[in-house]
PAFI-81559 format. One record per residue (C-alpha): residue number from 1; y, x, z; residue in one letter. Coordinates in pm, 1 decimal. Layout:
// residues N
{k:NUM | v:Y | u:X | w:Z | r:a}
...
// end
This chain:
// residues 300
{k:1 | v:1344.8 | u:-869.7 | w:1116.3 | r:m}
{k:2 | v:1492.9 | u:-526.3 | w:1188.7 | r:s}
{k:3 | v:1328.9 | u:-286.6 | w:1432.3 | r:i}
{k:4 | v:1636.9 | u:-289.7 | w:1653.7 | r:n}
{k:5 | v:1633.5 | u:-668.3 | w:1678.3 | r:n}
{k:6 | v:1262.5 | u:-663.4 | w:1754.6 | r:t}
{k:7 | v:1315.1 | u:-424.7 | w:2044.8 | r:y}
{k:8 | v:1596.0 | u:-640.4 | w:2184.2 | r:k}
{k:9 | v:1364.1 | u:-938.8 | w:2184.6 | r:v}
{k:10 | v:1085.8 | u:-741.7 | w:2349.0 | r:l}
{k:11 | v:1310.2 | u:-611.3 | w:2625.8 | r:f}
{k:12 | v:1401.3 | u:-966.2 | w:2721.6 | r:m}
{k:13 | v:1127.9 | u:-1161.3 | w:2891.1 | r:e}
{k:14 | v:968.6 | u:-1397.4 | w:2645.8 | r:l}
{k:15 | v:982.1 | u:-1683.7 | w:2894.7 | r:r}
{k:16 | v:1363.5 | u:-1660.5 | w:2894.8 | r:h}
{k:17 | v:1363.9 | u:-1707.7 | w:2519.5 | r:l}
{k:18 | v:1116.3 | u:-1995.2 | w:2528.0 | r:k}
{k:19 | v:1319.8 | u:-2165.7 | w:2800.2 | r:y}
{k:20 | v:1636.4 | u:-2117.4 | w:2596.6 | r:f}
{k:21 | v:1478.5 | u:-2272.1 | w:2287.0 | r:l}
{k:22 | v:1353.3 | u:-2570.5 | w:2484.6 | r:a}
{k:23 | v:1702.5 | u:-2642.4 | w:2617.5 | r:v}
{k:24 | v:1858.4 | u:-2573.1 | w:2275.0 | r:a}
{k:25 | v:1625.0 | u:-2825.5 | w:2113.9 | r:e}
{k:26 | v:1655.3 | u:-3096.3 | w:2380.3 | r:e}
{k:27 | v:2020.6 | u:-3031.7 | w:2477.0 | r:l}
{k:28 | v:1916.6 | u:-3171.6 | w:2811.8 | r:n}
{k:29 | v:1797.7 | u:-2967.1 | w:3109.0 | r:f}
{k:30 | v:1592.7 | u:-3250.7 | w:3256.3 | r:t}
{k:31 | v:1396.7 | u:-3317.6 | w:2936.9 | r:r}
{k:32 | v:1357.8 | u:-2946.4 | w:2872.2 | r:a}
{k:33 | v:1219.2 | u:-2884.5 | w:3222.3 | r:s}
{k:34 | v:969.5 | u:-3168.8 | w:3176.6 | r:e}
{k:35 | v:864.3 | u:-3022.5 | w:2843.5 | r:k}
{k:36 | v:812.1 | u:-2682.0 | w:3005.3 | r:l}
{k:37 | v:639.5 | u:-2825.2 | w:3316.9 | r:f}
{k:38 | v:887.6 | u:-2660.3 | w:3555.6 | r:i}
{k:39 | v:1157.8 | u:-2802.6 | w:3779.5 | r:s}
{k:40 | v:1518.4 | u:-2806.6 | w:3666.2 | r:q}
{k:41 | v:1674.2 | u:-2553.1 | w:3913.0 | r:p}
{k:42 | v:1447.2 | u:-2261.2 | w:3805.4 | r:p}
{k:43 | v:1515.3 | u:-2347.3 | w:3441.0 | r:l}
{k:44 | v:1891.7 | u:-2339.7 | w:3496.1 | r:s}
{k:45 | v:1852.3 | u:-2007.1 | w:3678.0 | r:r}
{k:46 | v:1650.0 | u:-1855.5 | w:3390.7 | r:q}
{k:47 | v:1911.8 | u:-1961.9 | w:3135.1 | r:i}
{k:48 | v:2185.5 | u:-1809.2 | w:3348.5 | r:k}
{k:49 | v:1990.0 | u:-1482.3 | w:3371.7 | r:e}
{k:50 | v:1953.2 | u:-1479.9 | w:2993.7 | r:l}
{k:51 | v:2325.4 | u:-1533.3 | w:2942.5 | r:e}
{k:52 | v:2398.8 | u:-1249.0 | w:3184.9 | r:n}
{k:53 | v:2152.9 | u:-1025.0 | w:3003.8 | r:e}
{k:54 | v:2312.8 | u:-1096.1 | w:2666.2 | r:i}
{k:55 | v:2667.9 | u:-1104.1 | w:2794.7 | r:g}
{k:56 | v:2747.4 | u:-1429.3 | w:2617.4 | r:a}
{k:57 | v:2773.6 | u:-1795.9 | w:2713.8 | r:k}
{k:58 | v:2509.8 | u:-1991.2 | w:2520.2 | r:l}
{k:59 | v:2565.6 | u:-2345.9 | w:2647.6 | r:f}
{k:60 | v:2860.5 | u:-2565.4 | w:2737.1 | r:e}
{k:61 | v:2758.7 | u:-2779.7 | w:3034.0 | r:r}
{k:62 | v:2917.5 | u:-3099.0 | w:3162.9 | r:s}
{k:63 | v:2802.4 | u:-3395.7 | w:3366.2 | r:n}
{k:64 | v:2743.6 | u:-3594.4 | w:3050.2 | r:k}
{k:65 | v:2602.8 | u:-3350.3 | w:2796.5 | r:k}
{k:66 | v:2487.3 | u:-2999.4 | w:2707.1 | r:v}
{k:67 | v:2596.2 | u:-2836.3 | w:2380.5 | r:t}
{k:68 | v:2539.4 | u:-2499.9 | w:2219.9 | r:l}
{k:69 | v:2829.9 | u:-2260.8 | w:2190.7 | r:t}
{k:70 | v:2882.8 | u:-2082.7 | w:1858.2 | r:e}
{k:71 | v:2706.0 | u:-1782.6 | w:2011.8 | r:a}
{k:72 | v:2426.6 | u:-2014.0 | w:2124.0 | r:g}
{k:73 | v:2383.8 | u:-2159.5 | w:1773.7 | r:k}
{k:74 | v:2360.5 | u:-1812.5 | w:1624.4 | r:y}
{k:75 | v:2118.7 | u:-1696.5 | w:1892.7 | r:f}
{k:76 | v:1896.9 | u:-2001.6 | w:1841.2 | r:k}
{k:77 | v:1866.0 | u:-1935.6 | w:1465.7 | r:n}
{k:78 | v:1783.6 | u:-1570.1 | w:1519.7 | r:q}
{k:79 | v:1540.0 | u:-1618.3 | w:1806.7 | r:i}
{k:80 | v:1348.6 | u:-1901.6 | w:1640.9 | r:t}
{k:81 | v:1248.0 | u:-1676.7 | w:1349.4 | r:n}
{k:82 | v:1186.3 | u:-1371.2 | w:1563.6 | r:q}
{k:83 | v:967.3 | u:-1551.2 | w:1814.1 | r:l}
{k:84 | v:758.1 | u:-1694.0 | w:1533.2 | r:q}
{k:85 | v:710.8 | u:-1345.6 | w:1389.4 | r:e}
{k:86 | v:625.9 | u:-1199.1 | w:1730.5 | r:l}
{k:87 | v:373.7 | u:-1471.9 | w:1801.8 | r:e}
{k:88 | v:217.2 | u:-1426.4 | w:1457.4 | r:a}
{k:89 | v:200.4 | u:-1049.1 | w:1508.6 | r:a}
{k:90 | v:42.6 | u:-1091.3 | w:1852.1 | r:a}
{k:91 | v:-216.0 | u:-1332.5 | w:1712.6 | r:l}
{k:92 | v:-299.5 | u:-1100.3 | w:1423.4 | r:k}
{k:93 | v:-329.7 | u:-800.2 | w:1656.4 | r:a}
{k:94 | v:-563.5 | u:-998.9 | w:1880.1 | r:k}
{k:95 | v:-779.0 | u:-1105.6 | w:1586.6 | r:k}
{k:96 | v:-799.4 | u:-753.8 | w:1444.8 | r:i}
{k:97 | v:-883.3 | u:-615.6 | w:1788.4 | r:s}
{k:98 | v:-1164.7 | u:-867.3 | w:1816.5 | r:e}
{k:99 | v:-1278.9 | u:-791.6 | w:1459.7 | r:n}
{k:100 | v:-1215.8 | u:-1155.0 | w:1367.2 | r:i}
{k:101 | v:-1002.4 | u:-1083.4 | w:1064.2 | r:s}
{k:102 | v:-774.1 | u:-833.9 | w:901.7 | r:g}
{k:103 | v:-679.0 | u:-710.2 | w:555.5 | r:i}
{k:104 | v:-685.6 | u:-345.9 | w:446.3 | r:y}
{k:105 | v:-522.8 | u:-267.6 | w:111.8 | r:k}
{k:106 | v:-619.4 | u:38.0 | w:-94.5 | r:i}
{k:107 | v:-436.3 | u:135.6 | w:-412.3 | r:g}
{k:108 | v:-560.9 | u:367.6 | w:-682.3 | r:y}
{k:109 | v:-501.6 | u:459.4 | w:-1044.9 | r:i}
{k:110 | v:-787.6 | u:413.8 | w:-1288.6 | r:s}
{k:111 | v:-831.6 | u:787.2 | w:-1347.7 | r:s}
{k:112 | v:-906.7 | u:842.5 | w:-977.5 | r:t}
{k:113 | v:-1155.7 | u:564.2 | w:-914.8 | r:f}
{k:114 | v:-1499.9 | u:699.8 | w:-838.0 | r:s}
{k:115 | v:-1821.5 | u:625.7 | w:-654.5 | r:s}
{k:116 | v:-1661.0 | u:783.2 | w:-347.7 | r:t}
{k:117 | v:-1410.9 | u:499.1 | w:-323.1 | r:i}
{k:118 | v:-1699.3 | u:253.7 | w:-358.4 | r:t}
{k:119 | v:-1883.0 | u:431.6 | w:-76.4 | r:k}
{k:120 | v:-1566.1 | u:424.1 | w:134.1 | r:l}
{k:121 | v:-1549.3 | u:46.4 | w:88.0 | r:t}
{k:122 | v:-1913.1 | u:20.9 | w:195.4 | r:q}
{k:123 | v:-1844.6 | u:232.4 | w:504.6 | r:l}
{k:124 | v:-1543.4 | u:27.3 | w:611.7 | r:l}
{k:125 | v:-1730.8 | u:-298.1 | w:552.3 | r:t}
{k:126 | v:-2017.5 | u:-177.0 | w:770.4 | r:k}
{k:127 | v:-1786.8 | u:-52.8 | w:1046.4 | r:k}
{k:128 | v:-1555.9 | u:-355.1 | w:1033.4 | r:y}
{k:129 | v:-1769.5 | u:-646.2 | w:909.1 | r:p}
{k:130 | v:-1487.5 | u:-899.7 | w:936.4 | r:y}
{k:131 | v:-1233.5 | u:-682.8 | w:759.6 | r:l}
{k:132 | v:-1117.7 | u:-791.9 | w:414.5 | r:t}
{k:133 | v:-1075.3 | u:-489.0 | w:187.5 | r:i}
{k:134 | v:-858.4 | u:-531.8 | w:-119.1 | r:k}
{k:135 | v:-853.1 | u:-274.2 | w:-399.2 | r:l}
{k:136 | v:-557.9 | u:-257.9 | w:-636.0 | r:y}
{k:137 | v:-542.4 | u:-60.8 | w:-959.2 | r:e}
{k:138 | v:-169.1 | u:8.3 | w:-977.4 | r:v}
{k:139 | v:51.3 | u:264.4 | w:-1150.9 | r:s}
{k:140 | v:169.1 | u:562.5 | w:-947.0 | r:a}
{k:141 | v:530.0 | u:439.5 | w:-945.7 | r:t}
{k:142 | v:434.7 | u:97.4 | w:-809.7 | r:k}
{k:143 | v:198.3 | u:249.6 | w:-553.2 | r:q}
{k:144 | v:474.4 | u:469.3 | w:-413.9 | r:i}
{k:145 | v:704.4 | u:168.9 | w:-378.1 | r:l}
{k:146 | v:427.1 | u:-36.7 | w:-215.2 | r:a}
{k:147 | v:352.8 | u:243.8 | w:31.3 | r:l}
{k:148 | v:721.6 | u:274.4 | w:121.1 | r:e}
{k:149 | v:734.6 | u:-99.8 | w:182.7 | r:q}
{k:150 | v:405.1 | u:-79.9 | w:377.1 | r:k}
{k:151 | v:238.6 | u:-322.8 | w:138.7 | r:k}
{k:152 | v:-47.9 | u:-74.4 | w:89.0 | r:l}
{k:153 | v:-241.3 | u:90.4 | w:370.7 | r:d}
{k:154 | v:-381.5 | u:379.4 | w:168.3 | r:l}
{k:155 | v:-344.2 | u:511.3 | w:-186.0 | r:s}
{k:156 | v:-530.0 | u:750.1 | w:-414.2 | r:i}
{k:157 | v:-263.1 | u:889.7 | w:-639.1 | r:i}
{k:158 | v:-188.3 | u:1190.4 | w:-855.3 | r:r}
{k:159 | v:97.2 | u:1427.7 | w:-777.7 | r:a}
{k:160 | v:390.6 | u:1444.3 | w:-784.9 | r:p}
{k:161 | v:467.8 | u:1217.5 | w:-491.9 | r:l}
{k:162 | v:823.4 | u:1245.8 | w:-363.8 | r:i}
{k:163 | v:911.6 | u:1021.1 | w:-72.2 | r:s}
{k:164 | v:1030.3 | u:1069.1 | w:284.4 | r:t}
{k:165 | v:851.2 | u:747.9 | w:386.6 | r:k}
{k:166 | v:498.9 | u:854.6 | w:289.1 | r:i}
{k:167 | v:244.8 | u:1099.1 | w:428.3 | r:n}
{k:168 | v:13.6 | u:1264.8 | w:177.0 | r:s}
{k:169 | v:-253.2 | u:1529.7 | w:168.1 | r:r}
{k:170 | v:-453.4 | u:1692.7 | w:-107.6 | r:l}
{k:171 | v:-787.9 | u:1525.8 | w:-174.5 | r:w}
{k:172 | v:-898.7 | u:1751.1 | w:-458.7 | r:y}
{k:173 | v:-771.8 | u:1948.6 | w:-756.3 | r:k}
{k:174 | v:-872.2 | u:1816.6 | w:-1096.9 | r:d}
{k:175 | v:-878.0 | u:2015.2 | w:-1419.3 | r:s}
{k:176 | v:-881.5 | u:1860.2 | w:-1768.2 | r:y}
{k:177 | v:-1145.2 | u:1805.6 | w:-2035.2 | r:s}
{k:178 | v:-1146.1 | u:1714.3 | w:-2399.7 | r:l}
{k:179 | v:-1356.4 | u:1400.3 | w:-2449.3 | r:v}
{k:180 | v:-1493.2 | u:1309.8 | w:-2792.8 | r:y}
{k:181 | v:-1768.5 | u:1121.6 | w:-2974.4 | r:n}
{k:182 | v:-2041.9 | u:1381.4 | w:-3015.8 | r:k}
{k:183 | v:-2207.6 | u:1187.2 | w:-3298.4 | r:n}
{k:184 | v:-1886.3 | u:1206.3 | w:-3501.2 | r:k}
{k:185 | v:-1785.4 | u:1560.4 | w:-3412.5 | r:f}
{k:186 | v:-2034.4 | u:1847.5 | w:-3403.5 | r:k}
{k:187 | v:-2015.2 | u:2196.1 | w:-3252.0 | r:n}
{k:188 | v:-1681.1 | u:2148.1 | w:-3078.1 | r:i}
{k:189 | v:-1592.1 | u:2454.7 | w:-2871.3 | r:n}
{k:190 | v:-1213.7 | u:2433.6 | w:-2858.2 | r:s}
{k:191 | v:-943.3 | u:2169.2 | w:-2835.2 | r:l}
{k:192 | v:-784.7 | u:2314.2 | w:-3148.8 | r:s}
{k:193 | v:-1099.2 | u:2214.2 | w:-3344.2 | r:n}
{k:194 | v:-972.4 | u:1855.5 | w:-3323.4 | r:l}
{k:195 | v:-599.5 | u:1916.3 | w:-3369.5 | r:k}
{k:196 | v:-586.7 | u:1698.5 | w:-3683.4 | r:d}
{k:197 | v:-769.0 | u:1404.2 | w:-3528.9 | r:e}
{k:198 | v:-633.0 | u:1079.5 | w:-3380.2 | r:i}
{k:199 | v:-563.8 | u:1104.1 | w:-3007.4 | r:f}
{k:200 | v:-581.7 | u:832.5 | w:-2744.4 | r:v}
{k:201 | v:-345.3 | u:883.3 | w:-2448.7 | r:f}
{k:202 | v:-214.0 | u:700.7 | w:-2147.3 | r:f}
{k:203 | v:104.0 | u:508.8 | w:-2220.3 | r:n}
{k:204 | v:407.0 | u:733.2 | w:-2169.1 | r:k}
{k:205 | v:605.1 | u:475.2 | w:-1971.1 | r:d}
{k:206 | v:307.8 | u:394.9 | w:-1746.5 | r:y}
{k:207 | v:219.6 | u:755.7 | w:-1657.1 | r:a}
{k:208 | v:499.5 | u:985.8 | w:-1779.1 | r:p}
{k:209 | v:394.7 | u:1297.6 | w:-1585.8 | r:t}
{k:210 | v:33.3 | u:1266.3 | w:-1699.5 | r:y}
{k:211 | v:140.6 | u:1201.2 | w:-2058.1 | r:y}
{k:212 | v:371.5 | u:1503.5 | w:-2066.9 | r:n}
{k:213 | v:99.8 | u:1727.4 | w:-1922.8 | r:t}
{k:214 | v:-136.5 | u:1633.3 | w:-2205.5 | r:l}
{k:215 | v:135.0 | u:1704.5 | w:-2462.4 | r:i}
{k:216 | v:187.7 | u:2044.8 | w:-2301.2 | r:e}
{k:217 | v:-185.8 | u:2120.3 | w:-2307.9 | r:i}
{k:218 | v:-195.8 | u:2050.2 | w:-2681.1 | r:c}
{k:219 | v:117.0 | u:2260.5 | w:-2732.3 | r:s}
{k:220 | v:-53.2 | u:2555.5 | w:-2560.9 | r:q}
{k:221 | v:-333.7 | u:2517.5 | w:-2814.9 | r:h}
{k:222 | v:-87.7 | u:2533.8 | w:-3101.3 | r:g}
{k:223 | v:-40.0 | u:2173.0 | w:-3213.4 | r:f}
{k:224 | v:129.3 | u:1841.4 | w:-3144.8 | r:t}
{k:225 | v:-124.3 | u:1558.3 | w:-3103.6 | r:p}
{k:226 | v:-129.0 | u:1262.9 | w:-3340.1 | r:n}
{k:227 | v:-119.7 | u:985.9 | w:-3078.0 | r:i}
{k:228 | v:-215.0 | u:657.1 | w:-3242.9 | r:v}
{k:229 | v:-367.9 | u:460.1 | w:-2956.7 | r:h}
{k:230 | v:-235.6 | u:424.3 | w:-2601.7 | r:e}
{k:231 | v:-368.9 | u:247.1 | w:-2294.0 | r:s}
{k:232 | v:-282.7 | u:202.6 | w:-1926.8 | r:n}
{k:233 | v:-646.7 | u:219.9 | w:-1821.3 | r:n}
{k:234 | v:-880.2 | u:518.1 | w:-1833.2 | r:i}
{k:235 | v:-1185.1 | u:300.9 | w:-1899.4 | r:n}
{k:236 | v:-1019.9 | u:162.5 | w:-2212.7 | r:s}
{k:237 | v:-946.0 | u:515.5 | w:-2331.7 | r:i}
{k:238 | v:-1307.4 | u:620.7 | w:-2277.5 | r:i}
{k:239 | v:-1432.4 | u:313.9 | w:-2466.2 | r:q}
{k:240 | v:-1207.2 | u:388.8 | w:-2764.3 | r:l}
{k:241 | v:-1338.5 | u:745.8 | w:-2770.9 | r:v}
{k:242 | v:-1694.7 | u:623.8 | w:-2732.0 | r:k}
{k:243 | v:-1657.5 | u:409.3 | w:-3044.1 | r:h}
{k:244 | v:-1511.3 | u:694.0 | w:-3248.7 | r:g}
{k:245 | v:-1153.6 | u:563.3 | w:-3262.1 | r:l}
{k:246 | v:-1003.7 | u:888.5 | w:-3141.6 | r:g}
{k:247 | v:-1036.6 | u:1178.0 | w:-2900.5 | r:v}
{k:248 | v:-858.5 | u:1231.2 | w:-2570.3 | r:s}
{k:249 | v:-783.5 | u:1465.9 | w:-2283.3 | r:i}
{k:250 | v:-884.7 | u:1330.4 | w:-1945.1 | r:v}
{k:251 | v:-932.5 | u:1455.9 | w:-1588.3 | r:p}
{k:252 | v:-1252.4 | u:1656.6 | w:-1566.8 | r:n}
{k:253 | v:-1379.3 | u:1453.2 | w:-1269.6 | r:s}
{k:254 | v:-1435.0 | u:1156.1 | w:-1501.2 | r:l}
{k:255 | v:-1741.0 | u:1311.8 | w:-1657.3 | r:k}
{k:256 | v:-1932.2 | u:1226.6 | w:-1339.1 | r:r}
{k:257 | v:-1846.0 | u:856.9 | w:-1355.1 | r:s}
{k:258 | v:-1842.5 | u:799.8 | w:-1733.7 | r:h}
{k:259 | v:-2181.3 | u:906.9 | w:-1859.2 | r:v}
{k:260 | v:-2252.0 | u:776.6 | w:-2209.3 | r:y}
{k:261 | v:-2493.1 | u:916.8 | w:-2471.1 | r:p}
{k:262 | v:-2220.6 | u:892.5 | w:-2735.9 | r:e}
{k:263 | v:-1958.3 | u:1114.3 | w:-2571.2 | r:i}
{k:264 | v:-1921.4 | u:1474.3 | w:-2458.7 | r:s}
{k:265 | v:-1672.8 | u:1648.4 | w:-2231.7 | r:f}
{k:266 | v:-1544.7 | u:1996.7 | w:-2303.4 | r:l}
{k:267 | v:-1376.8 | u:2143.0 | w:-1995.7 | r:e}
{k:268 | v:-1048.0 | u:2312.7 | w:-2080.2 | r:l}
{k:269 | v:-905.4 | u:2622.1 | w:-1912.7 | r:d}
{k:270 | v:-770.3 | u:2585.9 | w:-1560.2 | r:h}
{k:271 | v:-410.3 | u:2673.9 | w:-1645.5 | r:i}
{k:272 | v:-336.0 | u:2303.2 | w:-1610.7 | r:f}
{k:273 | v:-460.9 | u:2097.7 | w:-1319.9 | r:s}
{k:274 | v:-377.0 | u:1777.5 | w:-1138.4 | r:s}
{k:275 | v:-355.6 | u:1729.7 | w:-760.7 | r:d}
{k:276 | v:-518.8 | u:1406.6 | w:-643.5 | r:v}
{k:277 | v:-357.4 | u:1294.8 | w:-319.5 | r:l}
{k:278 | v:-444.5 | u:1057.1 | w:-37.1 | r:i}
{k:279 | v:-126.2 | u:881.8 | w:70.2 | r:a}
{k:280 | v:-39.0 | u:652.6 | w:359.9 | r:t}
{k:281 | v:283.1 | u:499.8 | w:494.3 | r:p}
{k:282 | v:454.5 | u:733.5 | w:739.7 | r:k}
{k:283 | v:433.4 | u:648.0 | w:1110.8 | r:d}
{k:284 | v:162.5 | u:385.6 | w:1059.6 | r:e}
{k:285 | v:-126.9 | u:446.6 | w:1298.6 | r:k}
{k:286 | v:-461.2 | u:284.5 | w:1224.1 | r:s}
{k:287 | v:-819.0 | u:351.6 | w:1328.1 | r:a}
{k:288 | v:-924.9 | u:222.2 | w:986.5 | r:i}
{k:289 | v:-702.4 | u:474.1 | w:809.8 | r:t}
{k:290 | v:-826.7 | u:755.7 | w:1033.2 | r:d}
{k:291 | v:-1186.0 | u:671.4 | w:939.2 | r:l}
{k:292 | v:-1097.3 | u:643.7 | w:568.8 | r:a}
{k:293 | v:-918.1 | u:979.3 | w:568.1 | r:l}
{k:294 | v:-1203.4 | u:1149.4 | w:749.6 | r:s}
{k:295 | v:-1456.1 | u:1013.1 | w:502.2 | r:f}
{k:296 | v:-1256.3 | u:1097.4 | w:190.2 | r:l}
{k:297 | v:-1177.4 | u:1452.1 | w:302.2 | r:l}
{k:298 | v:-1548.0 | u:1515.0 | w:367.3 | r:k}
{k:299 | v:-1627.4 | u:1391.4 | w:15.2 | r:h}
{k:300 | v:-1359.5 | u:1563.5 | w:-187.0 | r:s}
// end
């Protein structure tokens, strides 16, 4: 239902629309008035007011029968769906207001998930005990589309983010680190020390900007990486490195959440960095989102 159509419905009194539907379904003013528990003259008056408001005749009336005009048939089809949506929206708003139910959807990419997001979920659960929080690990491209369609309430995503339908703000800047199996490789002090080794990267089609940045980092160190293994999940990449199946370049923030005795992180220079953004649909106001933003920005 378009916004314009929604406003048209709202500016008409809902009782007019309900009265219209009753008559449209019964095609009899007497039966419709009995169904609505009102007398027939006020019902006829309400229908006439609605027709005047719209500027169209909705019913053909005779002594024997009542029929819908072509305009009336069209209006009935449109209003039936719109009233159902309005009633559903009103019920949902009431339930959320009363903390009965509600769903809050958070998207993230695997390289940004951290204990902070877990703590955010705990905070929201405590504040809104009847709120259902759903976490989705989704690629940046799909997150942007979901935000534009308002299918996600909040996203943790890496720049770039180009959309006129989304608000975003910087959460934190992330540098990069070389990650390797320290039992297999000793005394590593530069990325170029491992230039001849097998590399494990994110899939190029899944995260093209991230992939190209890693290629550029290697190029600045004088080599082109031998990429043998690819994955769409940072945890899978870390596990491959942990088991000595390759080395990788990952966001430096991961060393706080992926602590294993087998691996080491070597922070690279800060020439290259990644902006981690908090994104929300534009013009969507929510007390839940306000609380989430406040919490995340205090724990950047």
